[in-house]
N, C-alpha and C positions, 0 to 999 in steps of 0.2 A: 513531258509526256507527249505533248502535241507535236513537238519536233520529231520525235521517234515515229509517230503516226504518219506524218508527212513523208518522212524518209521511206517508210514501208509502202506508202502509196506509190511513190516514184519507182521503187523496186518492182512492185506489182505490174506497173505499166511497162517497165523494161522487160519483164519476163513474158508477158502475154501479148504485147503489141510488137510483132516481128517487123511490120512495115514501118520504116523510119518516118515517113511523112505522117502517117496516122499517129505515131507515138509523139512526135514533136508538136503536132497540132494540138493533141490532147493536153500535153504539158503546158502549152501556152494558154489554152482555154481554162485549165484549172488554176492558173496563176492570176486570173482576173479578179477584180475586187468582188468580194462576197463568196469566192470559191476556196476550196481546201488548201491550195498551195500558195495563195496570197498570204503575205506576212500577217495580215489581220483576220484571216479566215478562222472561223470559230471551230469548225469540225465537231459540232455538237453531237451528232449522231455517233460518230466513231468513238469519241471520248466517253459517251454514255455507255456504249457497248463494253468498253474496257472496265468501267466502274462496276457494271453488273457482274462481269466475270470475276473481278477482284473481290467483290463482296462474298462470292461463294468460295473461291479458292484462296483468298487472302494474299494473292500474288498475281503478277502478270507474266505470261510466257509467250512464246511464238504463236501458239494457238490463239491466244487472246488478241494479238495484233492482226492475225489473219482475219478473224471475225470482225474486228473493228474496221479494217480496210474494206471488207465486203459491204458492211452497212453504210459506211461513209460514201462509197462509190455509188450505191443505190440513191443516196440522198443527193449527191452531186448531179446524177442523171436527172432527177426530178427538177433541180434548179434549171438545168438546160431546157427541159420541156417547158418550164414556166417562162423562160426567156422568149421562146417562140410563141407561146400562147398569149403572152402579154405584149408581144411585138416590141420587145426591148432590145432589139438587135443593134441599136446604136451604141450600146455599151459592151458589145461582144467582140471587140477587137477585129472587126471586119469580117466575121463569119456570116455566111448566108443562113437562111432558115434551114435549108437542106443540110448544110454542114453541121449546124447545131444539133439537128435531129439525129443524124447518123452518129455523132459523137455521144449523144445521150444513150442510144441503143448500144453502142460499143462499151460504154461505161457499165451498163446493166449486165452485159455479158461478162465483163471483166470482174464485176462484183460477184456474179454467180460462181466464177472460177475460184475466187478467193474464198467464198463460203464453202465450196467443196473441199478446198485444201484444209480449212479449219475443221470441217466435219470429219475428215479422214482421221483426225487425231482424237476423236471422241472414243469413249471406252467400249462401245458396242455398236453393231450394225444398226439395230433398232434406233438407238439414240442418234446416230448420224443421220438416218433418213428422216427422223422426226424433226431434227434441227433444220434441215433444208426445206422440208415440207412447210413448217411454220413460217420460215422466212419468206417463201414464195407466196403463201396464202396472204401474208401481210402486204406483199407487193401488189397482189391482185386487188385487195381491198383499197389500197391507196390509189391505184389507178381508177377504180370505180368512183372514188371521190373526185379525181381530176376530171373524169367524164361528166359527172353531174355538175361540176363547177362550170365547165364549158357550155353545157346545155342550159343551165340557169342564166348564164350571162347573156344568152340570146333572147331571153324572155323579158317581160316587164318586171313587175314587183315579185320578189320572193318572200317567203316567210322566215322568221327568225329560226323556226324549227328546221327548215331546209338548209339555212346557212350553217347552223350548228352541226347538222348531220354531215355536210360536206367537210367541215373542219375535222370532225371525229374520224371520218373515213380517210381523208388525205393525210392528216398529221398523226392522229391517234394510232392508225394502223402502222405507220412508220415506226413509232415508238414501241408498239407491241412486237413487231417483227424483229427489231434490233435487240430487244430484251430477250425474245424467244431464242434467237440464235445463240447469244452469249450464255443464257441459262441452260439450254439444252446440251451444249458441249461441255458445260462445267459441272452439271449434276444430272442424276436420273430421278430425282425426287419430284413427282408430279405436282404437288402442292406448292413447292418452292417455285417451280417453273410458272405455274398459273399466277401466282402473286406477282412475280416479276413482269409477266406479260401485262397484267392489269396496271401495274405501276408505270410501265413504259407508255401504255395507252393514255393514262390520265395525265402524265407529265408532259407528253408531247402535244396533247390537245391544249393544255394550259399555255405552253410556249407559243403555239400558233395564234391563240387568241390574243396574247399579249403583243405579238408582232403585228397582228391586224389592228390593234388599238394604236400602236405607235405610228403605223403607216397610213391610218385613215385620213387624217388631216393635220399633219404636223405644221406648226408655224414656221419652222426653219427650212421647209422645203417647198419649192414651187410645184414639183411633181408629187401628187398625192393619189391614194386609192380613190378618194372622193372625186377628184378631177377626171379619173378614168372610169367612173361609175362602176367600180368593182362591187361584187355582192358578198362582201365579208360581213360577219355578224354585226359589228357596230354600224356599218353603213346601211345594211338592210333595215335595222331598227330605225335609223334616221329617215330613210326613204319612206318607210311605212308611217312614221309619225307625221310626215308632210302630206302623204297621200290621204290620210284620214281627214285632213282639212281641205285638200284641194280636189280629191277624187280623181287624181291623175296617176299615170304610171311614173316610174322613176325618171324615164327619159323626158317626160313632159314637165317634171318638176325642176330638174337640174340638167341643162345641156352639157354634153361631154366637153371638157376643156382642152382635150387633145394635148395634154402636157403643159398648158398654160396655167398660171396661178389661179387658184380658186378665189372668188371674190371674198372680201372681208365679211360681207353680209351673210354669205353661205357658211363661212367658217363659224360665225357667231351663232347661226342657226343650228349648226351641228353641235356646238358646245352646249347650247341651251336645251337640246332635245332630250338629254339624259342617256344618249347612246353610249357614252364612255362609261358612265356609272353602271349601266345595265350590263355591258360586256365585261367590265372588271369584276362584277359579282359572279358572273358565270365562270370566268377564268379562275377566280378564287375557289370556286366549288371544286373544279378539277384539281387544283393544287392541293386542296385539303384531302381529296381522295387519294392522291399520290402519296401524301405524307402518312395517311392511314395505312396504305399498302406497305410502306417502308417500315412502319411501326410493327406490323404483323410479321415482317421478314427478319426483325432483329433476332428472334430466337431460332431462326432457321438457317442463318448464315454466320460466317465467321466475323464479318465486320460490315457495317453500313456507313462508316464514317466518311468514306470517299463519296458515297452517294449523297449524304447529307451536305457535304461541302459543295458538291456539284449543284444541288438544288439551290443552295444559298447564293452561288455565283450567278445563277440565272433568274432568281426571284426578283420581280420588279418592285420598285417603290412607286406608289401612286403619284408622288411628286414629279416623276418622269413624264407623266402624261397630263396630269390635272393642274400643274403649276401655271399660273397666269404670267405671260411674258411681260 
């Protein structure tokens, strides 16, 4: 299914990017590691959209893939914005910050075009408009999370409540809007749509929290979120645990390593702080909420087997993070 989705993404770019230079640059950008057209790209948002649609209709059609392309392109645009925000352009195949940003804007516009194409095939005008409205409301909420993240990054210590709010806005809103688009073009039942939106919000919040746990301070990588002093939930918890003892801001506790390896002493301090356990518990809470949403949807849809398998493929094992090397 992922190969079909990638093929549809390429067809969409071919259809909407008339300028060859723009189209070819975009194809190269999306073929980088971590992006949709890379052989190991996960396309999580697009595949999730397909599974929501299939749960309601019990099959996939051209409309489903149009919606999946739309949500995946929005997600890829967010990755590009992150590249610029995190100053990770050394991994971007020679693209400048200006080029990366214009490609991100182009992808959002292309995603909107694909969403309109999917909505055109919905059963009623009201349903079409609601599908697009919910998609773009989710996009606005996700952008508000990106803005808060950038603002908090300039400050000293943040609270765990602020870090979690940013995650819920950035990632939870993305899951909500992906589910909303798929559900709105597949059914006109308000309660089914609402449950799918909640399901997407909870599942994507969980997934981001797990990604933040993995990236916080992995033993296998010299470049870590801790080394860059990012304000993710596990790291905010860690900074605050240190600040309680030193009465300093995060920048006074741990100097930025600028991509250099974090010292073993700091790594051990992070492990001992309880930040991983705290964040894993919060993540598990959102996963349980998502499973509860899915249980409520069993009697309202034709099948949730695909979504159950989707969750299982993404659910993390504590050994991935807590294992002692």
